[in-house]
N, CA and C atoms as a LAMMPS dump frame, in Angstrom:
ITEM: TIMESTEP
0
ITEM: NUMBER OF ATOMS
495
ITEM: BOX BOUNDS ff ff ff
-5.0000000000000000e+02 5.0000000000000000e+02
-5.0000000000000000e+02 5.0000000000000000e+02
-5.0000000000000000e+02 5.0000000000000000e+02
ITEM: ATOMS id mol type element x y z
1 1 1 N 240.962 53.672 404.233
2 1 2 C 240.759 53.073 405.624
3 1 3 C 240.925 54.25 406.431
4 2 1 N 242.092 55.025 406.277
5 2 2 C 242.772 55.954 407.02
6 2 3 C 241.612 56.892 407.739
7 3 1 N 240.6 57.243 406.433
8 3 2 C 239.599 58.094 407.306
9 3 3 C 238.879 57.549 408.257
10 4 1 N 238.197 56.144 407.834
11 4 2 C 237.208 55.876 409.313
12 4 3 C 238.413 55.59 410.217
13 5 1 N 239.741 54.992 409.883
14 5 2 C 240.359 55.163 411.499
15 5 3 C 240.632 56.63 412.046
16 6 1 N 240.615 57.672 411.137
17 6 2 C 241.062 58.482 412.327
18 6 3 C 239.889 59.57 412.343
19 7 1 N 238.699 59.222 411.981
20 7 2 C 237.354 59.407 412.585
21 7 3 C 236.499 59.134 413.619
22 8 1 N 237.264 57.274 413.494
23 8 2 C 236.882 56.639 414.778
24 8 3 C 237.589 57.374 416.179
25 9 1 N 238.891 57.703 415.679
26 9 2 C 239.378 58.089 416.763
27 9 3 C 239.242 59.44 417.6
28 10 1 N 238.737 60.484 416.594
29 10 2 C 238.039 61.67 417.102
30 10 3 C 236.853 61.626 417.061
31 11 1 N 236.16 60.56 416.969
32 11 2 C 234.244 60.709 417.023
33 11 3 C 233.865 61.53 417.996
34 12 1 N 234.437 61.289 419.665
35 12 2 C 233.833 61.755 420.872
36 12 3 C 234.45 63.258 420.966
37 13 1 N 235.804 63.728 420.383
38 13 2 C 236.134 64.954 420.328
39 13 3 C 235.341 66.419 420.577
40 14 1 N 235.718 67.125 421.046
41 14 2 C 235.187 68.449 421.129
42 14 3 C 235.741 69.103 421.162
43 15 1 N 236.132 70.523 420.108
44 15 2 C 234.832 70.259 419.335
45 15 3 C 235.091 69.504 417.964
46 16 1 N 234.017 69.081 416.88
47 16 2 C 234.264 68.022 416.478
48 16 3 C 235.409 68.499 415.008
49 17 1 N 236.016 67.44 414.576
50 17 2 C 236.905 67.308 413.795
51 17 3 C 236.508 66.99 412.429
52 18 1 N 236.499 67.631 411.573
53 18 2 C 235.728 66.824 410.068
54 18 3 C 237.268 66.184 409.367
55 19 1 N 237.013 64.823 409.083
56 19 2 C 238.026 64.459 408.126
57 19 3 C 237.262 64.056 407.05
58 20 1 N 237.989 64.248 406
59 20 2 C 237.572 64.071 404.459
60 20 3 C 238.668 63.505 403.848
61 21 1 N 238.028 62.653 403.051
62 21 2 C 238.947 61.601 402.326
63 21 3 C 238.907 62.068 400.813
64 22 1 N 239.889 62.309 399.907
65 22 2 C 239.371 62.065 398.757
66 22 3 C 240.988 61.475 398.022
67 23 1 N 240.954 61.448 397.042
68 23 2 C 242.396 60.908 396.106
69 23 3 C 242.306 61.696 394.863
70 24 1 N 243.47 60.821 394.141
71 24 2 C 243.554 60.853 392.401
72 24 3 C 243.156 60.397 391.822
73 25 1 N 242.272 59.305 392.081
74 25 2 C 241.619 58.296 390.788
75 25 3 C 240.001 58.971 390.935
76 26 1 N 239.415 58.398 389.894
77 26 2 C 237.969 58.878 389.119
78 26 3 C 237.305 58.746 390.674
79 27 1 N 236.207 59.456 390.871
80 27 2 C 235.332 59.078 392
81 27 3 C 234.278 58.229 391.861
82 28 1 N 233.672 57.842 393.043
83 28 2 C 232.393 56.982 393.004
84 28 3 C 232.368 55.776 393.152
85 29 1 N 233.465 55.18 393.664
86 29 2 C 234.423 53.967 393.619
87 29 3 C 233.774 53.387 395.382
88 30 1 N 233.409 52.328 395.441
89 30 2 C 232.519 52.011 396.961
90 30 3 C 234.342 51.708 397.202
91 31 1 N 234.325 51.425 398.65
92 31 2 C 235.92 50.534 399.125
93 31 3 C 235.757 49.308 398.721
94 32 1 N 236.844 48.818 398.592
95 32 2 C 237.118 47.34 398.182
96 32 3 C 236.586 46.536 399.565
97 33 1 N 236.044 45.226 399.543
98 33 2 C 235.466 44.541 400.645
99 33 3 C 236.667 44.109 401.504
100 34 1 N 237.379 43.874 401.097
101 34 2 C 238.933 43.922 401.96
102 34 3 C 239.453 44.863 403.155
103 35 1 N 238.791 46.266 402.573
104 35 2 C 239.249 47.211 403.57
105 35 3 C 238.099 47.638 404.325
106 36 1 N 236.758 47.555 403.905
107 36 2 C 235.692 47.666 404.677
108 36 3 C 236.261 46.864 405.804
109 37 1 N 236.383 44.996 405.623
110 37 2 C 236.558 44.334 406.7
111 37 3 C 237.992 44.66 407.794
112 38 1 N 238.476 44.907 407.41
113 38 2 C 240.094 45.993 407.62
114 38 3 C 239.649 46.863 408.988
115 39 1 N 238.482 47.646 408.506
116 39 2 C 238.504 48.674 409.207
117 39 3 C 237.272 48.673 410.192
118 40 1 N 236.449 47.97 409.679
119 40 2 C 235.039 47.189 411.054
120 40 3 C 235.388 47.468 412.163
121 41 1 N 234.59 48.178 412.897
122 41 2 C 234.658 48.267 414.585
123 41 3 C 235.842 49.527 414.668
124 42 1 N 235.887 50.354 413.547
125 42 2 C 236.862 51.375 413.469
126 42 3 C 236.274 52.994 414.239
127 43 1 N 234.885 52.459 414.087
128 43 2 C 234.006 53.839 414.972
129 43 3 C 233.435 54.362 413.726
130 44 1 N 233.342 54.055 412.305
131 44 2 C 232.689 54.537 411.25
132 44 3 C 232.42 53.683 410.34
133 45 1 N 230.759 53.858 410.085
134 45 2 C 230.655 52.534 409.17
135 45 3 C 230.731 53.14 407.67
136 46 1 N 231.739 52.438 407.07
137 46 2 C 231.975 52.971 406.002
138 46 3 C 231.718 52.429 404.602
139 47 1 N 230.401 51.329 404.802
140 47 2 C 229.841 51.165 403.732
141 47 3 C 229.319 51.899 402.589
142 48 1 N 228.922 53.215 402.982
143 48 2 C 228.324 54.149 402.062
144 48 3 C 229.467 54.884 401.71
145 49 1 N 230.533 54.502 401.712
146 49 2 C 231.498 55.51 401.261
147 49 3 C 231.839 55.37 399.26
148 50 1 N 231.743 56.616 399.227
149 50 2 C 232.196 56.418 397.747
150 50 3 C 233.626 57.318 397.359
151 51 1 N 234.529 57.126 396.65
152 51 2 C 235.896 58.015 396.208
153 51 3 C 235.403 59.223 395.836
154 52 1 N 236.281 60.019 396.288
155 52 2 C 236.125 61.391 395.615
156 52 3 C 237.319 61.586 395.34
157 53 1 N 237.323 62.681 394.239
158 53 2 C 238.864 63.016 393.405
159 53 3 C 239.152 64.391 394.235
160 54 1 N 240.087 64.659 394.828
161 54 2 C 240.658 65.982 395.358
162 54 3 C 240.308 67.164 394.502
163 55 1 N 239.831 68.147 395.108
164 55 2 C 239.934 69.438 394.432
165 55 3 C 240.74 70.203 394.823
166 56 1 N 241.325 71.451 394.295
167 56 2 C 241.651 72.459 394.843
168 56 3 C 241.34 73.305 395.964
169 57 1 N 240.088 73.134 395.744
170 57 2 C 239.006 74.275 396.622
171 57 3 C 239.106 73.634 398.128
172 58 1 N 238.975 71.956 398.132
173 58 2 C 239.169 71.201 399.335
174 58 3 C 240.639 71.496 399.828
175 59 1 N 241.569 71.07 398.976
176 59 2 C 242.929 71.658 399.599
177 59 3 C 243.24 73.062 400.222
178 60 1 N 242.813 73.873 399.828
179 60 2 C 243.194 75.322 399.977
180 60 3 C 242.265 75.846 401.415
181 61 1 N 241.083 74.867 401.511
182 61 2 C 240.467 74.977 402.817
183 61 3 C 240.602 74.255 403.901
184 62 1 N 241.35 73.032 403.713
185 62 2 C 241.871 72.329 404.608
186 62 3 C 242.826 73.099 405.41
187 63 1 N 242.977 72.495 406.78
188 63 2 C 243.973 72.99 407.778
189 63 3 C 245.202 71.827 407.787
190 64 1 N 244.754 70.557 407.493
191 64 2 C 245.873 70.111 407.038
192 64 3 C 245.711 68.726 405.836
193 65 1 N 246.71 68.43 405.158
194 65 2 C 246.389 67.726 403.822
195 65 3 C 247.219 66.308 404.559
196 66 1 N 246.814 65.364 404.483
197 66 2 C 247.718 64.086 404.538
198 66 3 C 247.702 63.191 403.366
199 67 1 N 248.299 62.72 402.789
200 67 2 C 248.767 61.697 402.26
201 67 3 C 249.11 60.414 402.262
202 68 1 N 249.02 59.604 401.752
203 68 2 C 249.551 58.206 402.175
204 68 3 C 250.919 57.865 401.494
205 69 1 N 251.216 58.254 400.368
206 69 2 C 252.442 58.527 399.677
207 69 3 C 252.781 59.486 399.186
208 70 1 N 254.387 59.752 399.188
209 70 2 C 255.186 60.641 398.634
210 70 3 C 253.935 61.38 397.308
211 71 1 N 254.168 60.4 396.53
212 71 2 C 253.017 60.988 395.072
213 71 3 C 252.184 61.342 395.715
214 72 1 N 250.965 61.232 396.464
215 72 2 C 249.922 61.47 396.799
216 72 3 C 250.375 63.562 397.135
217 73 1 N 251.37 63.236 398.073
218 73 2 C 251.571 65.109 398.513
219 73 3 C 252.124 65.626 397.115
220 74 1 N 252.919 64.815 396.21
221 74 2 C 253.552 65.771 395.238
222 74 3 C 252.148 66.41 394.188
223 75 1 N 251.416 65.663 393.945
224 75 2 C 249.896 65.834 393.205
225 75 3 C 249.197 67.288 394.019
226 76 1 N 249.245 67.012 395.409
227 76 2 C 248.313 67.867 396.037
228 76 3 C 248.899 69.374 395.788
229 77 1 N 250.504 69.382 395.93
230 77 2 C 251.19 70.122 395.882
231 77 3 C 251.463 70.956 394.497
232 78 1 N 251.277 70.387 393.57
233 78 2 C 251.215 70.524 392.029
234 78 3 C 249.648 71.201 391.992
235 79 1 N 248.981 70.828 392.349
236 79 2 C 247.364 71.292 392.467
237 79 3 C 247.084 72.637 393.125
238 80 1 N 247.987 72.641 394.106
239 80 2 C 247.868 74.05 394.966
240 80 3 C 249.143 74.052 395.819
241 81 1 N 250.418 74.902 394.633
242 81 2 C 251.473 75.301 395.273
243 81 3 C 251.53 75.695 396.691
244 82 1 N 250.896 76.697 397.384
245 82 2 C 250.624 77.34 398.647
246 82 3 C 250.253 76.09 399.615
247 83 1 N 250.098 74.923 399.367
248 83 2 C 249.573 74.03 400.835
249 83 3 C 250.731 73.074 400.893
250 84 1 N 252.249 73.861 400.743
251 84 2 C 253.117 73.024 400.663
252 84 3 C 253.485 72.977 402.293
253 85 1 N 253.01 74.038 403.277
254 85 2 C 253.621 74.051 404.405
255 85 3 C 252.168 72.943 405.232
256 86 1 N 251.225 72.525 404.639
257 86 2 C 250.359 72.045 405.222
258 86 3 C 249.892 70.747 404.738
259 87 1 N 250.561 70.197 403.612
260 87 2 C 250.368 69.091 403.196
261 87 3 C 251.771 67.845 403.499
262 88 1 N 251.625 66.556 403.793
263 88 2 C 252.607 65.579 404.476
264 88 3 C 251.81 64.307 404.348
265 89 1 N 252.909 63.623 404.163
266 89 2 C 252.447 61.725 404.206
267 89 3 C 252.238 61.843 405.766
268 90 1 N 251.262 60.746 406.045
269 90 2 C 251.084 60.425 407.427
270 90 3 C 252.578 59.963 407.935
271 91 1 N 253.044 59.199 407.246
272 91 2 C 254.275 58.714 408.149
273 91 3 C 255.379 59.878 408.764
274 92 1 N 255.577 60.991 407.302
275 92 2 C 256.248 61.94 407.605
276 92 3 C 255.466 62.887 408.734
277 93 1 N 254.686 63.342 408.828
278 93 2 C 254.262 64.402 409.988
279 93 3 C 254.297 63.441 411.064
280 94 1 N 254.076 62.322 411.677
281 94 2 C 254.001 61.466 412.57
282 94 3 C 255.7 61.846 412.789
283 95 1 N 256.629 61.239 412.168
284 95 2 C 257.789 60.967 412.126
285 95 3 C 258.447 62.608 412.714
286 96 1 N 258.462 63.531 411.989
287 96 2 C 258.725 64.798 412.091
288 96 3 C 257.878 65.211 413.088
289 97 1 N 256.887 65.257 413.84
290 97 2 C 255.898 65.507 414.737
291 97 3 C 256.917 64.779 416.186
292 98 1 N 257.132 63.59 416.263
293 98 2 C 257.713 63.288 417.425
294 98 3 C 258.763 63.627 417.583
295 99 1 N 259.786 64.192 416.424
296 99 2 C 261.417 64.435 416.698
297 99 3 C 261.184 65.643 417.259
298 100 1 N 259.924 66.51 416.838
299 100 2 C 259.505 68.308 417.066
300 100 3 C 259.341 68.137 418.406
301 101 1 N 258.039 67.131 418.846
302 101 2 C 257.332 67.426 419.827
303 101 3 C 256.133 67.737 419.964
304 102 1 N 254.721 67.058 420.663
305 102 2 C 253.66 67.717 420.475
306 102 3 C 252.927 68.801 420.303
307 103 1 N 252.143 69.365 420.148
308 103 2 C 251.383 70.442 419.546
309 103 3 C 250.927 70.913 421.217
310 104 1 N 251.544 72.095 421.709
311 104 2 C 251.172 72.485 423.243
312 104 3 C 249.634 73.022 422.877
313 105 1 N 249.271 73.118 424.137
314 105 2 C 247.725 73.575 424.462
315 105 3 C 247.903 75.091 424.052
316 106 1 N 246.534 75.096 423.053
317 106 2 C 246.486 76.732 423.07
318 106 3 C 247.355 77.251 421.275
319 107 1 N 248.374 76.137 420.878
320 107 2 C 249.264 76.319 420.078
321 107 3 C 248.416 75.999 418.467
322 108 1 N 248.195 77.213 417.451
323 108 2 C 247.528 76.861 416.457
324 108 3 C 247.91 76.02 415.398
325 109 1 N 247.326 74.689 415.079
326 109 2 C 247.59 73.816 414.435
327 109 3 C 248.791 74.473 413.126
328 110 1 N 248.391 75.219 412.354
329 110 2 C 249.427 75.738 411.583
330 110 3 C 250.383 76.364 412.147
331 111 1 N 250.744 76.847 413.26
332 111 2 C 252.137 77.393 413.842
333 111 3 C 252.829 75.979 414.124
334 112 1 N 252.286 74.974 414.659
335 112 2 C 252.728 73.484 414.797
336 112 3 C 253.013 72.939 413.786
337 113 1 N 252.35 73.083 412.421
338 113 2 C 252.776 72.543 411.039
339 113 3 C 254.264 73.192 410.797
340 114 1 N 254.205 74.402 410.688
341 114 2 C 255.588 75.168 410.553
342 114 3 C 256.465 74.563 411.198
343 115 1 N 256.548 74.346 412.592
344 115 2 C 257.849 74.177 413.415
345 115 3 C 258.026 72.654 412.837
346 116 1 N 257.151 71.937 412.665
347 116 2 C 257.205 70.453 412.383
348 116 3 C 257.947 70.288 411.257
349 117 1 N 257.707 71.28 409.937
350 117 2 C 257.775 71.326 408.315
351 117 3 C 259.319 72.026 408.705
352 118 1 N 259.758 72.511 409.557
353 118 2 C 261.261 73.403 409.48
354 118 3 C 262.151 72.384 408.744
355 119 1 N 262.893 72.871 407.818
356 119 2 C 263.903 72.397 407.245
357 119 3 C 263.705 71.099 406.37
358 120 1 N 262.259 71.039 405.749
359 120 2 C 261.975 70.352 404.898
360 120 3 C 262.212 70.834 403.564
361 121 1 N 262.744 70.199 402.702
362 121 2 C 262.818 70.384 401.298
363 121 3 C 261.824 69.523 400.185
364 122 1 N 261.509 70.274 399.287
365 122 2 C 260.8 69.908 398.364
366 122 3 C 260.976 68.2 397.539
367 123 1 N 262.165 68.384 397.379
368 123 2 C 263.181 67.38 397.002
369 123 3 C 262.963 66.026 397.849
370 124 1 N 262.506 66.3 399.201
371 124 2 C 262.124 64.982 400.012
372 124 3 C 261.483 64.194 399.809
373 125 1 N 260.151 64.809 398.818
374 125 2 C 258.741 64.258 398.252
375 125 3 C 259.151 63 396.836
376 126 1 N 260.263 63.04 396.422
377 126 2 C 261.123 62.878 395.24
378 126 3 C 261.013 61.275 395.349
379 127 1 N 260.713 60.665 394.292
380 127 2 C 260.558 58.902 394.405
381 127 3 C 259.67 58.09 395.696
382 128 1 N 259.854 57.148 396.293
383 128 2 C 258.975 56.423 397.14
384 128 3 C 259.844 55.725 398.254
385 129 1 N 259.188 56.009 399.081
386 129 2 C 260.188 55.373 400.503
387 129 3 C 258.953 54.584 401.34
388 130 1 N 259.547 53.596 402.007
389 130 2 C 258.809 52.539 402.499
390 130 3 C 258.828 53.482 403.575
391 131 1 N 259.743 54.401 404.343
392 131 2 C 259.562 54.827 405.451
393 131 3 C 258.978 56.233 405.715
394 132 1 N 258.613 56.536 404.16
395 132 2 C 257.624 57.653 404.003
396 132 3 C 256.094 57.402 403.753
397 133 1 N 256.027 55.824 402.903
398 133 2 C 254.711 55.753 402.058
399 133 3 C 254.027 54.643 402.929
400 134 1 N 252.645 54.834 402.873
401 134 2 C 251.875 53.63 403.308
402 134 3 C 251.434 52.97 401.929
403 135 1 N 252.026 51.824 402.145
404 135 2 C 251.609 50.87 401.106
405 135 3 C 250.253 50.665 400.582
406 136 1 N 249.767 50.948 399.501
407 136 2 C 248.628 50.717 399.109
408 136 3 C 248.084 48.822 398.9
409 137 1 N 247.344 48.511 399.891
410 137 2 C 247.149 46.881 399.716
411 137 3 C 246.187 46.43 398.511
412 138 1 N 245.943 47.203 397.631
413 138 2 C 244.882 46.918 396.748
414 138 3 C 245.394 45.939 396.023
415 139 1 N 244.648 44.826 395.711
416 139 2 C 245.378 43.326 394.907
417 139 3 C 245.86 42.676 395.43
418 140 1 N 246.115 43.026 397.237
419 140 2 C 246.492 42.142 398
420 140 3 C 245.957 40.924 398.59
421 141 1 N 246.022 40.298 399.531
422 141 2 C 245.191 39.817 400.382
423 141 3 C 244.443 40.497 401.612
424 142 1 N 243.688 39.928 402.136
425 142 2 C 242.889 40.348 403.213
426 142 3 C 243.888 40.417 404.399
427 143 1 N 244.685 39.525 404.795
428 143 2 C 245.557 39.733 405.36
429 143 3 C 246.872 41.187 405.403
430 144 1 N 246.936 41.542 403.951
431 144 2 C 247.245 42.826 403.642
432 144 3 C 246.723 44.003 404.214
433 145 1 N 245.598 44.272 403.489
434 145 2 C 244.507 44.963 404.066
435 145 3 C 244.492 45.235 405.816
436 146 1 N 244.424 44.163 406.696
437 146 2 C 244.523 44.018 407.992
438 146 3 C 245.58 44.697 408.293
439 147 1 N 246.801 44.409 407.709
440 147 2 C 248.304 44.971 408.098
441 147 3 C 248.495 46.417 407.66
442 148 1 N 247.789 46.7 406.938
443 148 2 C 247.698 48.354 406.502
444 148 3 C 246.91 48.867 407.586
445 149 1 N 245.927 48.422 407.849
446 149 2 C 244.785 49.118 408.917
447 149 3 C 245.693 48.964 410.069
448 150 1 N 246.369 48.287 410.391
449 150 2 C 247.08 48.096 411.713
450 150 3 C 248.091 49.328 411.658
451 151 1 N 248.826 49.061 410.626
452 151 2 C 249.662 50.146 410.62
453 151 3 C 249.099 51.733 410.586
454 152 1 N 247.608 51.805 410.172
455 152 2 C 247.084 52.832 410.159
456 152 3 C 246.894 53.386 411.503
457 153 1 N 246.324 52.397 412.262
458 153 2 C 245.902 52.96 413.346
459 153 3 C 246.955 53.076 414.452
460 154 1 N 248.056 52.704 414.166
461 154 2 C 248.814 53.022 415.15
462 154 3 C 249.412 54.374 415.006
463 155 1 N 249.603 54.534 413.171
464 155 2 C 250.029 56.11 412.805
465 155 3 C 248.769 57.141 413.245
466 156 1 N 247.519 56.746 413.082
467 156 2 C 246.544 57.691 413.441
468 156 3 C 246.613 58.331 414.818
469 157 1 N 246.37 56.942 415.879
470 157 2 C 246.833 56.924 417.095
471 157 3 C 248.077 58.279 417.717
472 158 1 N 249.365 57.867 417.304
473 158 2 C 250.161 58.792 417.204
474 158 3 C 249.932 60.403 417.031
475 159 1 N 249.544 60.303 415.793
476 159 2 C 249.143 61.733 415.333
477 159 3 C 248.148 62.402 416.426
478 160 1 N 247.015 62.039 416.84
479 160 2 C 245.992 62.287 417.643
480 160 3 C 246.704 62.756 418.953
481 161 1 N 247.794 61.789 419.283
482 161 2 C 248.22 62.339 420.274
483 161 3 C 249.441 63.665 420.594
484 162 1 N 249.945 63.706 419.08
485 162 2 C 250.866 64.822 418.696
486 162 3 C 250.239 66.071 418.655
487 163 1 N 248.803 66.189 418.01
488 163 2 C 248.169 67.238 417.685
489 163 3 C 247.312 67.68 418.989
490 164 1 N 247.434 66.644 420.079
491 164 2 C 246.348 66.856 421.131
492 164 3 C 245.398 67.084 421.091
493 165 1 N 244.384 66.157 420.498
494 165 2 C 243.145 66.611 419.825
495 165 3 C 242.223 65.866 421.456
């Protein structure tokens, strides 16, 4: 859902920004019908979307890696230890970014991420946290999917503003 929402927010931006979604589970699964309904109208048709398993190569090539939960970010960092400075939960990056301030025009993304991550500790990723994790709505009601989509819309819009995209 986050990919559809974030891609929709950035669809008309120049230069184009590539948003890729990959997870930890086996690949090839379509989006849940409830998820499709929750992101309908977000600007990207996700009916043909199939899940993909994240690879070390993708992580290494990415400028920014966002997980929905601390567990996702832990797995990313375990797979590519050097990705620490560019891997955050979506909530963590928005929270830290709003405290640090938005990226200034001309500032490299990596430099902004470094400043946002200053003081961050690896043990900050232990456990789970409602303050840092976006709850997975799988198995929940359509209303729960809609609530999650609204939370993601808010977080993604705030991130677009912070990144000055």
